[in-house]
C-alpha positions as CSV (number, residue, x, y, z in Angstrom):
1,M,25.7,-71.4,65.6
2,R,25.4,-68.3,67.7
3,E,25.2,-64.7,66.6
4,L,28.5,-62.7,66.8
5,T,28.8,-59.4,68.5
6,L,30.5,-56.4,67.0
7,W,33.6,-57.1,69.0
8,E,33.8,-60.7,67.9
9,T,33.3,-59.6,64.3
10,G,36.2,-57.2,64.8
11,F,38.3,-60.0,66.2
12,L,37.6,-62.1,63.2
13,A,38.4,-59.2,60.8
14,T,41.7,-58.7,62.5
15,L,42.6,-62.3,62.1
16,L,41.6,-62.2,58.5
17,L,43.7,-59.2,57.8
18,F,46.8,-60.8,59.4
19,S,46.2,-64.0,57.5
20,V,47.2,-62.4,54.2
21,V,50.6,-61.2,55.4
22,L,52.4,-64.6,55.3
23,P,51.2,-65.6,51.8
24,F,51.9,-62.2,50.3
25,L,55.4,-62.1,52.0
26,M,56.1,-65.5,50.5
27,S,54.9,-64.6,47.0
28,F,56.7,-61.3,46.8
29,R,60.0,-62.1,48.7
30,G,60.2,-65.8,48.9
31,P,62.9,-68.0,47.3
32,Q,62.2,-69.4,43.8
33,D,64.3,-72.5,44.2
34,P,61.9,-75.4,45.2
35,V,64.4,-76.8,47.7
36,R,64.7,-73.6,49.6
37,R,61.0,-72.8,49.2
38,S,59.8,-75.9,51.0
39,P,60.8,-75.0,54.6
40,C,59.4,-71.5,54.0
41,M,56.1,-72.9,52.9
42,N,55.9,-75.0,56.0
43,T,56.3,-71.9,58.1
44,V,53.5,-70.2,56.2
45,W,51.2,-73.2,56.6
46,L,52.0,-73.4,60.4
47,G,51.0,-69.7,60.7
48,Q,47.8,-70.2,58.8
49,A,46.9,-73.2,60.8
50,L,47.5,-71.4,64.1
51,G,45.4,-68.5,62.9
52,A,42.6,-70.8,61.8
53,L,42.7,-72.4,65.2
54,A,42.4,-68.9,66.8
55,A,39.4,-68.1,64.5
56,V,37.6,-71.2,65.5
57,A,38.1,-70.3,69.1
58,V,36.6,-66.9,68.5
59,L,33.6,-68.5,66.8
60,A,33.2,-71.1,69.6
61,S,33.5,-69.0,72.7
62,A,32.7,-65.3,73.4
63,R,34.6,-65.6,76.7
64,F,37.9,-66.6,75.1
65,A,37.6,-64.5,71.9
66,P,40.0,-61.7,72.9
67,Y,42.6,-64.2,74.1
68,A,42.3,-66.3,70.9
69,T,42.8,-63.1,68.8
70,V,45.9,-62.2,70.7
71,F,47.2,-65.7,70.3
72,G,46.5,-65.6,66.6
73,C,48.2,-62.2,66.1
74,L,51.2,-63.3,68.0
75,S,51.3,-66.6,66.0
76,Y,51.3,-64.6,62.8
77,A,54.0,-62.2,64.0
78,G,56.2,-65.1,65.2
79,C,55.8,-66.9,61.9
80,T,56.6,-63.7,60.0
81,F,59.8,-63.3,61.9
82,V,60.8,-66.9,61.4
83,L,60.0,-66.6,57.7
84,L,62.2,-63.5,57.4
85,R,65.0,-65.3,59.1
86,Q,64.5,-68.2,56.6
87,F,64.7,-65.7,53.7
88,R,67.9,-64.3,55.1
89,A,69.4,-67.8,55.5
90,A,68.4,-68.6,51.9
91,G,70.4,-65.7,50.7
92,I,67.6,-63.3,49.9
93,A,68.5,-59.7,50.8
94,G,65.9,-57.9,52.9
């Protein structure tokens, strides 16, 4: 494994900070009914998987690290908006 530069460490830290948004949003504002909770959890897992893929790309290649970070952040943002729409469809005010 190669040594990370300061920029790459910052990219990983950014992805790590964004990775807590979806689980916290789900735990604080998510539906309690298991039937309504399942599609929301799928969205959370998709966001986490895309973020993990971006983190692996940062670790694997210094050349693609900024692009992977942007991809990861956009993935988290997109999944957050989808999750908020799912909350609204489930009847949770917000």
